[in-house]
Backbone atoms as SQL, in Angstrom:
CREATE TABLE atoms (id INTEGER PRIMARY KEY, chain TEXT, resi INTEGER, resn TEXT, atom TEXT, x REAL, y REAL, z REAL);
INSERT INTO atoms VALUES
  (1, 'A', 1, 'MET', 'N', 8.795, -40.797, -13.616),
  (2, 'A', 1, 'MET', 'CA', 8.191, -41.912, -12.922),
  (3, 'A', 1, 'MET', 'C', 8.930, -42.204, -11.626),
  (4, 'A', 2, 'SER', 'N', 10.260, -42.083, -11.673),
  (5, 'A', 2, 'SER', 'CA', 11.036, -42.355, -10.457),
  (6, 'A', 2, 'SER', 'C', 10.742, -41.295, -9.381),
  (7, 'A', 3, 'LEU', 'N', 10.424, -40.105, -9.829),
  (8, 'A', 3, 'LEU', 'CA', 10.081, -39.039, -8.879),
  (9, 'A', 3, 'LEU', 'C', 8.772, -39.385, -8.158),
  (10, 'A', 4, 'LEU', 'N', 7.825, -39.923, -8.895),
  (11, 'A', 4, 'LEU', 'CA', 6.555, -40.322, -8.301),
  (12, 'A', 4, 'LEU', 'C', 6.759, -41.448, -7.282),
  (13, 'A', 5, 'ILE', 'N', 7.558, -42.422, -7.620),
  (14, 'A', 5, 'ILE', 'CA', 7.833, -43.545, -6.711),
  (15, 'A', 5, 'ILE', 'C', 8.550, -43.037, -5.460),
  (16, 'A', 6, 'GLY', 'N', 9.531, -42.161, -5.645),
  (17, 'A', 6, 'GLY', 'CA', 10.238, -41.577, -4.502),
  (18, 'A', 6, 'GLY', 'C', 9.308, -40.786, -3.609),
  (19, 'A', 7, 'GLY', 'N', 8.367, -40.059, -4.208),
  (20, 'A', 7, 'GLY', 'CA', 7.398, -39.290, -3.432),
  (21, 'A', 7, 'GLY', 'C', 6.469, -40.181, -2.634),
  (22, 'A', 8, 'VAL', 'N', 6.023, -41.267, -3.245),
  (23, 'A', 8, 'VAL', 'CA', 5.151, -42.205, -2.541),
  (24, 'A', 8, 'VAL', 'C', 5.884, -42.849, -1.373),
  (25, 'A', 9, 'ILE', 'N', 7.133, -43.272, -1.591),
  (26, 'A', 9, 'ILE', 'CA', 7.923, -43.893, -0.528),
  (27, 'A', 9, 'ILE', 'C', 8.153, -42.900, 0.612),
  (28, 'A', 10, 'SER', 'N', 8.486, -41.652, 0.271),
  (29, 'A', 10, 'SER', 'CA', 8.698, -40.626, 1.297),
  (30, 'A', 10, 'SER', 'C', 7.425, -40.360, 2.091),
  (31, 'A', 11, 'ALA', 'N', 6.286, -40.314, 1.411),
  (32, 'A', 11, 'ALA', 'CA', 5.015, -40.081, 2.091),
  (33, 'A', 11, 'ALA', 'C', 4.699, -41.229, 3.051),
  (34, 'A', 12, 'ILE', 'N', 4.976, -42.452, 2.640),
  (35, 'A', 12, 'ILE', 'CA', 4.716, -43.610, 3.505),
  (36, 'A', 12, 'ILE', 'C', 5.616, -43.576, 4.736),
  (37, 'A', 13, 'PHE', 'N', 6.923, -43.317, 4.518),
  (38, 'A', 13, 'PHE', 'CA', 7.839, -43.238, 5.652),
  (39, 'A', 13, 'PHE', 'C', 7.474, -42.066, 6.571),
  (40, 'A', 14, 'GLY', 'N', 7.038, -40.963, 5.995),
  (41, 'A', 14, 'GLY', 'CA', 6.616, -39.825, 6.799),
  (42, 'A', 14, 'GLY', 'C', 5.411, -40.147, 7.657),
  (43, 'A', 15, 'LEU', 'N', 4.444, -40.853, 7.091),
  (44, 'A', 15, 'LEU', 'CA', 3.259, -41.236, 7.841),
  (45, 'A', 15, 'LEU', 'C', 3.601, -42.209, 8.972),
  (46, 'A', 16, 'ILE', 'N', 4.465, -43.190, 8.673),
  (47, 'A', 16, 'ILE', 'CA', 4.882, -44.151, 9.698),
  (48, 'A', 16, 'ILE', 'C', 5.646, -43.432, 10.812),
  (49, 'A', 17, 'SER', 'N', 6.546, -42.526, 10.430),
  (50, 'A', 17, 'SER', 'CA', 7.322, -41.776, 11.424),
  (51, 'A', 17, 'SER', 'C', 6.408, -40.909, 12.284),
  (52, 'A', 18, 'LEU', 'N', 5.413, -40.318, 11.657),
  (53, 'A', 18, 'LEU', 'CA', 4.472, -39.473, 12.385),
  (54, 'A', 18, 'LEU', 'C', 3.694, -40.295, 13.413),
  (55, 'A', 19, 'ILE', 'N', 3.322, -41.501, 13.053),
  (56, 'A', 19, 'ILE', 'CA', 2.591, -42.363, 13.986),
  (57, 'A', 19, 'ILE', 'C', 3.465, -42.730, 15.183),
  (58, 'A', 20, 'PHE', 'N', 4.724, -43.106, 14.934),
  (59, 'A', 20, 'PHE', 'CA', 5.599, -43.542, 16.019),
  (60, 'A', 20, 'PHE', 'C', 6.080, -42.383, 16.888),
  (61, 'A', 21, 'TRP', 'N', 6.286, -41.212, 16.300),
  (62, 'A', 21, 'TRP', 'CA', 6.817, -40.080, 17.054),
  (63, 'A', 21, 'TRP', 'C', 5.783, -38.950, 17.163),
  (64, 'A', 22, 'TRP', 'N', 4.538, -39.315, 17.396),
  (65, 'A', 22, 'TRP', 'CA', 3.470, -38.318, 17.485),
  (66, 'A', 22, 'TRP', 'C', 3.721, -37.315, 18.607),
  (67, 'A', 23, 'SER', 'N', 4.162, -37.763, 19.766),
  (68, 'A', 23, 'SER', 'CA', 4.379, -36.845, 20.891),
  (69, 'A', 23, 'SER', 'C', 5.521, -35.872, 20.590),
  (70, 'A', 24, 'ASP', 'N', 6.578, -36.368, 19.948),
  (71, 'A', 24, 'ASP', 'CA', 7.676, -35.476, 19.566),
  (72, 'A', 24, 'ASP', 'C', 7.207, -34.458, 18.524),
  (73, 'A', 25, 'PHE', 'N', 6.397, -34.928, 17.594),
  (74, 'A', 25, 'PHE', 'CA', 5.856, -34.034, 16.577),
  (75, 'A', 25, 'PHE', 'C', 5.008, -32.942, 17.219),
  (76, 'A', 26, 'MET', 'N', 4.170, -33.315, 18.180),
  (77, 'A', 26, 'MET', 'CA', 3.320, -32.328, 18.846),
  (78, 'A', 26, 'MET', 'C', 4.151, -31.340, 19.661),
  (79, 'A', 27, 'THR', 'N', 5.269, -31.801, 20.224),
  (80, 'A', 27, 'THR', 'CA', 6.162, -30.896, 20.947),
  (81, 'A', 27, 'THR', 'C', 6.717, -29.840, 20.000),
  (82, 'A', 28, 'ILE', 'N', 7.105, -30.271, 18.790),
  (83, 'A', 28, 'ILE', 'CA', 7.612, -29.322, 17.792),
  (84, 'A', 28, 'ILE', 'C', 6.510, -28.350, 17.384),
  (85, 'A', 29, 'VAL', 'N', 5.302, -28.870, 17.174),
  (86, 'A', 29, 'VAL', 'CA', 4.184, -28.001, 16.783),
  (87, 'A', 29, 'VAL', 'C', 3.886, -26.993, 17.892),
  (88, 'A', 30, 'LYS', 'N', 3.890, -27.457, 19.144),
  (89, 'A', 30, 'LYS', 'CA', 3.635, -26.567, 20.278),
  (90, 'A', 30, 'LYS', 'C', 4.704, -25.479, 20.375),
  (91, 'A', 31, 'GLY', 'N', 5.926, -25.824, 20.054),
  (92, 'A', 31, 'GLY', 'CA', 7.003, -24.828, 20.096),
  (93, 'A', 31, 'GLY', 'C', 6.968, -23.879, 18.909),
  (94, 'A', 32, 'ALA', 'N', 6.542, -24.389, 17.760),
  (95, 'A', 32, 'ALA', 'CA', 6.534, -23.567, 16.552),
  (96, 'A', 32, 'ALA', 'C', 5.315, -22.648, 16.486),
  (97, 'A', 33, 'PHE', 'N', 4.233, -23.018, 17.145),
  (98, 'A', 33, 'PHE', 'CA', 2.997, -22.233, 17.081),
  (99, 'A', 33, 'PHE', 'C', 3.185, -20.800, 17.594),
  (100, 'A', 34, 'PRO', 'N', 3.756, -20.590, 18.784),
  (101, 'A', 34, 'PRO', 'CA', 3.953, -19.198, 19.241),
  (102, 'A', 34, 'PRO', 'C', 4.912, -18.412, 18.349),
  (103, 'A', 35, 'ILE', 'N', 5.932, -19.093, 17.852),
  (104, 'A', 35, 'ILE', 'CA', 6.882, -18.408, 16.966),
  (105, 'A', 35, 'ILE', 'C', 6.173, -17.992, 15.677),
  (106, 'A', 36, 'GLY', 'N', 5.328, -18.876, 15.149),
  (107, 'A', 36, 'GLY', 'CA', 4.562, -18.532, 13.950),
  (108, 'A', 36, 'GLY', 'C', 3.632, -17.356, 14.179),
  (109, 'A', 37, 'LEU', 'N', 2.970, -17.358, 15.337),
  (110, 'A', 37, 'LEU', 'CA', 2.094, -16.230, 15.664),
  (111, 'A', 37, 'LEU', 'C', 2.886, -14.934, 15.806),
  (112, 'A', 38, 'LEU', 'N', 4.025, -15.024, 16.448),
  (113, 'A', 38, 'LEU', 'CA', 4.870, -13.846, 16.640),
  (114, 'A', 38, 'LEU', 'C', 5.351, -13.286, 15.308),
  (115, 'A', 39, 'LEU', 'N', 5.847, -14.155, 14.449),
  (116, 'A', 39, 'LEU', 'CA', 6.330, -13.700, 13.140),
  (117, 'A', 39, 'LEU', 'C', 5.181, -13.201, 12.267),
  (118, 'A', 40, 'GLY', 'N', 4.039, -13.894, 12.322),
  (119, 'A', 40, 'GLY', 'CA', 2.873, -13.441, 11.559),
  (120, 'A', 40, 'GLY', 'C', 2.374, -12.084, 12.033),
  (121, 'A', 41, 'GLY', 'N', 2.367, -11.881, 13.347),
  (122, 'A', 41, 'GLY', 'CA', 1.957, -10.587, 13.892),
  (123, 'A', 41, 'GLY', 'C', 2.923, -9.474, 13.505),
  (124, 'A', 42, 'ALA', 'N', 4.212, -9.786, 13.549),
  (125, 'A', 42, 'ALA', 'CA', 5.212, -8.786, 13.147),
  (126, 'A', 42, 'ALA', 'C', 5.048, -8.420, 11.677),
  (127, 'A', 43, 'LEU', 'N', 4.783, -9.418, 10.845),
  (128, 'A', 43, 'LEU', 'CA', 4.561, -9.147, 9.424),
  (129, 'A', 43, 'LEU', 'C', 3.308, -8.299, 9.222),
  (130, 'A', 44, 'ALA', 'N', 2.246, -8.601, 9.948),
  (131, 'A', 44, 'ALA', 'CA', 1.006, -7.825, 9.836),
  (132, 'A', 44, 'ALA', 'C', 1.218, -6.381, 10.274),
  (133, 'A', 45, 'ILE', 'N', 1.987, -6.181, 11.339),
  (134, 'A', 45, 'ILE', 'CA', 2.290, -4.821, 11.794),
  (135, 'A', 45, 'ILE', 'C', 3.078, -4.067, 10.735),
  (136, 'A', 46, 'TYR', 'N', 4.081, -4.720, 10.166),
  (137, 'A', 46, 'TYR', 'CA', 4.901, -4.085, 9.124),
  (138, 'A', 46, 'TYR', 'C', 4.047, -3.691, 7.922),
  (139, 'A', 47, 'VAL', 'N', 3.194, -4.615, 7.463),
  (140, 'A', 47, 'VAL', 'CA', 2.346, -4.336, 6.309),
  (141, 'A', 47, 'VAL', 'C', 1.356, -3.221, 6.640),
  (142, 'A', 48, 'GLY', 'N', 0.819, -3.217, 7.865),
  (143, 'A', 48, 'GLY', 'CA', -0.109, -2.163, 8.264),
  (144, 'A', 48, 'GLY', 'C', 0.543, -0.793, 8.281),
  (145, 'A', 49, 'ILE', 'N', 1.747, -0.721, 8.834),
  (146, 'A', 49, 'ILE', 'CA', 2.472, 0.555, 8.864),
  (147, 'A', 49, 'ILE', 'C', 2.791, 1.020, 7.453),
  (148, 'A', 50, 'ASP', 'N', 3.207, 0.092, 6.599),
  (149, 'A', 50, 'ASP', 'CA', 3.520, 0.430, 5.214),
  (150, 'A', 50, 'ASP', 'C', 2.280, 0.946, 4.489),
  (151, 'A', 51, 'GLU', 'N', 1.144, 0.325, 4.763),
  (152, 'A', 51, 'GLU', 'CA', -0.111, 0.756, 4.146),
  (153, 'A', 51, 'GLU', 'C', -0.500, 2.159, 4.609),
  (154, 'A', 52, 'ILE', 'N', -0.320, 2.430, 5.892),
  (155, 'A', 52, 'ILE', 'CA', -0.628, 3.762, 6.416),
  (156, 'A', 52, 'ILE', 'C', 0.278, 4.809, 5.780),
  (157, 'A', 53, 'GLN', 'N', 1.563, 4.490, 5.648),
  (158, 'A', 53, 'GLN', 'CA', 2.501, 5.426, 5.026),
  (159, 'A', 53, 'GLN', 'C', 2.128, 5.677, 3.566),
  (160, 'A', 54, 'ASP', 'N', 1.713, 4.633, 2.849),
  (161, 'A', 54, 'ASP', 'CA', 1.290, 4.804, 1.461),
  (162, 'A', 54, 'ASP', 'C', 0.056, 5.691, 1.373),
  (163, 'A', 55, 'LYS', 'N', -0.883, 5.492, 2.299),
  (164, 'A', 55, 'LYS', 'CA', -2.107, 6.298, 2.298),
  (165, 'A', 55, 'LYS', 'C', -1.782, 7.766, 2.583),
  (166, 'A', 56, 'ILE', 'N', -0.900, 8.004, 3.540),
  (167, 'A', 56, 'ILE', 'CA', -0.505, 9.375, 3.864),
  (168, 'A', 56, 'ILE', 'C', 0.183, 10.021, 2.663),
  (169, 'A', 57, 'SER', 'N', 1.059, 9.269, 2.021),
  (170, 'A', 57, 'SER', 'CA', 1.760, 9.781, 0.838),
  (171, 'A', 57, 'SER', 'C', 0.778, 10.080, -0.289),
  (172, 'A', 58, 'GLU', 'N', -0.188, 9.195, -0.477),
  (173, 'A', 58, 'GLU', 'CA', -1.187, 9.388, -1.521),
  (174, 'A', 58, 'GLU', 'C', -2.043, 10.608, -1.218),
  (175, 'A', 59, 'ASP', 'N', -2.459, 10.779, 0.043),
  (176, 'A', 59, 'ASP', 'CA', -3.250, 11.943, 0.425),
  (177, 'A', 59, 'ASP', 'C', -2.459, 13.233, 0.230),
  (178, 'A', 60, 'LYS', 'N', -1.191, 13.191, 0.591),
  (179, 'A', 60, 'LYS', 'CA', -0.331, 14.359, 0.431),
  (180, 'A', 60, 'LYS', 'C', -0.207, 14.722, -1.045),
  (181, 'A', 61, 'GLN', 'N', -0.033, 13.711, -1.892),
  (182, 'A', 61, 'GLN', 'CA', 0.088, 13.960, -3.322),
  (183, 'A', 61, 'GLN', 'C', -1.221, 14.518, -3.877),
  (184, 'A', 62, 'THR', 'N', -2.349, 13.999, -3.410),
  (185, 'A', 62, 'THR', 'CA', -3.654, 14.491, -3.857),
  (186, 'A', 62, 'THR', 'C', -3.836, 15.954, -3.456),
  (187, 'A', 63, 'HIS', 'N', -3.448, 16.288, -2.224),
  (188, 'A', 63, 'HIS', 'CA', -3.569, 17.678, -1.772),
  (189, 'A', 63, 'HIS', 'C', -2.650, 18.585, -2.584),
  (190, 'A', 64, 'GLU', 'N', -1.448, 18.119, -2.891),
  (191, 'A', 64, 'GLU', 'CA', -0.528, 18.928, -3.694),
  (192, 'A', 64, 'GLU', 'C', -1.083, 19.152, -5.094),
  (193, 'A', 65, 'GLU', 'N', -1.708, 18.117, -5.668),
  (194, 'A', 65, 'GLU', 'CA', -2.300, 18.266, -6.993),
  (195, 'A', 65, 'GLU', 'C', -3.454, 19.262, -6.956),
  (196, 'A', 66, 'LYS', 'N', -4.286, 19.181, -5.911),
  (197, 'A', 66, 'LYS', 'CA', -5.392, 20.125, -5.775),
  (198, 'A', 66, 'LYS', 'C', -4.872, 21.540, -5.594),
  (199, 'A', 67, 'LEU', 'N', -3.800, 21.696, -4.809),
  (200, 'A', 67, 'LEU', 'CA', -3.212, 23.010, -4.587),
  (201, 'A', 67, 'LEU', 'C', -2.649, 23.568, -5.891),
  (202, 'A', 68, 'GLU', 'N', -1.991, 22.727, -6.659),
  (203, 'A', 68, 'GLU', 'CA', -1.427, 23.159, -7.940),
  (204, 'A', 68, 'GLU', 'C', -2.542, 23.573, -8.896),
  (205, 'A', 69, 'LYS', 'N', -3.619, 22.807, -8.909),
  (206, 'A', 69, 'LYS', 'CA', -4.755, 23.128, -9.765),
  (207, 'A', 69, 'LYS', 'C', -5.388, 24.456, -9.336),
  (208, 'A', 70, 'ALA', 'N', -5.498, 24.668, -8.022),
  (209, 'A', 70, 'ALA', 'CA', -6.056, 25.923, -7.515),
  (210, 'A', 70, 'ALA', 'C', -5.160, 27.099, -7.895),
  (211, 'A', 71, 'LYS', 'N', -3.838, 26.898, -7.818),
  (212, 'A', 71, 'LYS', 'CA', -2.915, 27.970, -8.209),
  (213, 'A', 71, 'LYS', 'C', -3.062, 28.314, -9.687),
  (214, 'A', 72, 'GLU', 'N', -3.234, 27.289, -10.521),
  (215, 'A', 72, 'GLU', 'CA', -3.430, 27.537, -11.946),
  (216, 'A', 72, 'GLU', 'C', -4.724, 28.308, -12.190),
  (217, 'A', 73, 'GLU', 'N', -5.782, 27.938, -11.475),
  (218, 'A', 73, 'GLU', 'CA', -7.050, 28.643, -11.612),
  (219, 'A', 73, 'GLU', 'C', -6.916, 30.090, -11.162),
  (220, 'A', 74, 'ILE', 'N', -6.176, 30.312, -10.086),
  (221, 'A', 74, 'ILE', 'CA', -5.953, 31.676, -9.595),
  (222, 'A', 74, 'ILE', 'C', -5.209, 32.496, -10.643),
  (223, 'A', 75, 'GLU', 'N', -4.209, 31.896, -11.258),
  (224, 'A', 75, 'GLU', 'CA', -3.462, 32.613, -12.295),
  (225, 'A', 75, 'GLU', 'C', -4.364, 32.965, -13.476),
  (226, 'A', 76, 'LEU', 'N', -5.234, 32.027, -13.870),
  (227, 'A', 76, 'LEU', 'CA', -6.164, 32.305, -14.965),
  (228, 'A', 76, 'LEU', 'C', -7.121, 33.431, -14.593),
  (229, 'A', 77, 'ILE', 'N', -7.608, 33.405, -13.356),
  (230, 'A', 77, 'ILE', 'CA', -8.530, 34.452, -12.902),
  (231, 'A', 77, 'ILE', 'C', -7.817, 35.795, -12.825),
  (232, 'A', 78, 'LYS', 'N', -6.557, 35.796, -12.376),
  (233, 'A', 78, 'LYS', 'CA', -5.785, 37.049, -12.336),
  (234, 'A', 78, 'LYS', 'C', -5.604, 37.605, -13.749),
  (235, 'A', 79, 'ALA', 'N', -5.290, 36.722, -14.694),
  (236, 'A', 79, 'ALA', 'CA', -5.105, 37.173, -16.077),
  (237, 'A', 79, 'ALA', 'C', -6.418, 37.719, -16.628),
  (238, 'A', 80, 'GLN', 'N', -7.513, 37.054, -16.318),
  (239, 'A', 80, 'GLN', 'CA', -8.817, 37.518, -16.766),
  (240, 'A', 80, 'GLN', 'C', -9.162, 38.857, -16.122),
  (241, 'A', 81, 'ALA', 'N', -8.870, 39.006, -14.844),
  (242, 'A', 81, 'ALA', 'CA', -9.138, 40.271, -14.155),
  (243, 'A', 81, 'ALA', 'C', -8.297, 41.395, -14.761),
  (244, 'A', 82, 'GLU', 'N', -7.062, 41.102, -15.101),
  (245, 'A', 82, 'GLU', 'CA', -6.187, 42.108, -15.725),
  (246, 'A', 82, 'GLU', 'C', -6.748, 42.521, -17.088),
  (247, 'A', 83, 'LYS', 'N', -7.243, 41.531, -17.811),
  (248, 'A', 83, 'LYS', 'CA', -7.847, 41.815, -19.107),
  (249, 'A', 83, 'LYS', 'C', -9.074, 42.714, -18.948),
  (250, 'A', 84, 'TYR', 'N', -9.892, 42.437, -17.938),
  (251, 'A', 84, 'TYR', 'CA', -11.069, 43.261, -17.685),
  (252, 'A', 84, 'TYR', 'C', -10.677, 44.674, -17.255),
  (253, 'A', 85, 'LYS', 'N', -9.623, 44.808, -16.467),
  (254, 'A', 85, 'LYS', 'CA', -9.146, 46.132, -16.058),
  (255, 'A', 85, 'LYS', 'C', -8.716, 46.942, -17.272),
  (256, 'A', 86, 'GLU', 'N', -8.001, 46.264, -18.190),
  (257, 'A', 86, 'GLU', 'CA', -7.560, 46.967, -19.406),
  (258, 'A', 86, 'GLU', 'C', -8.761, 47.403, -20.241),
  (259, 'A', 87, 'GLU', 'N', -9.746, 46.520, -20.378),
  (260, 'A', 87, 'GLU', 'CA', -10.950, 46.877, -21.137),
  (261, 'A', 87, 'GLU', 'C', -11.689, 48.028, -20.471),
  (262, 'A', 88, 'LEU', 'N', -11.748, 48.016, -19.140),
  (263, 'A', 88, 'LEU', 'CA', -12.415, 49.079, -18.410),
  (264, 'A', 88, 'LEU', 'C', -11.687, 50.406, -18.602),
  (265, 'A', 89, 'SER', 'N', -10.359, 50.349, -18.526),
  (266, 'A', 89, 'SER', 'CA', -9.604, 51.597, -18.726),
  (267, 'A', 89, 'SER', 'C', -9.758, 52.110, -20.157),
  (268, 'A', 90, 'LYS', 'N', -9.832, 51.216, -21.146),
  (269, 'A', 90, 'LYS', 'CA', -10.055, 51.639, -22.536),
  (270, 'A', 90, 'LYS', 'C', -11.435, 52.265, -22.693),
  (271, 'A', 91, 'LEU', 'N', -12.416, 51.677, -22.042),
  (272, 'A', 91, 'LEU', 'CA', -13.782, 52.235, -22.115),
  (273, 'A', 91, 'LEU', 'C', -13.841, 53.599, -21.448),
  (274, 'A', 92, 'LYS', 'N', -13.131, 53.756, -20.347),
  (275, 'A', 92, 'LYS', 'CA', -13.098, 55.058, -19.667),
  (276, 'A', 92, 'LYS', 'C', -12.445, 56.104, -20.561),
  (277, 'A', 93, 'GLU', 'N', -11.372, 55.736, -21.242),
  (278, 'A', 93, 'GLU', 'CA', -10.666, 56.670, -22.117),
  (279, 'A', 93, 'GLU', 'C', -11.523, 57.059, -23.330),
  (280, 'A', 94, 'THR', 'N', -12.264, 56.116, -23.862),
  (281, 'A', 94, 'THR', 'CA', -13.103, 56.434, -25.028),
  (282, 'A', 94, 'THR', 'C', -14.287, 57.309, -24.651),
  (283, 'A', 95, 'LYS', 'N', -14.779, 57.223, -23.422),
  (284, 'A', 95, 'LYS', 'CA', -15.888, 58.045, -22.980),
  (285, 'A', 95, 'LYS', 'C', -15.440, 59.479, -22.682),
  (286, 'A', 96, 'LEU', 'N', -14.182, 59.641, -22.331),
  (287, 'A', 96, 'LEU', 'CA', -13.686, 60.986, -22.008),
  (288, 'A', 96, 'LEU', 'C', -13.354, 61.705, -23.239);
């Protein structure tokens, strides 16, 4: 309950102070606005660069996975071709 009373008193004093020092408050807001934009823009640039790096990394990983899968398929096809060569040579030997 005391926290609520303290909050109400602080809000009232803040409102009264804002009324009396409106021009000073606006000076602070005018000074803080460009700094806020600058920091917000810097944060947006950082997040954008990080997102691009993540996308590049993800694409690279996807390509590596596709390459690995293709290599496995090639190995299976080579093994199958070797098996067919052996069968062909056996058929040639049985015909002779």
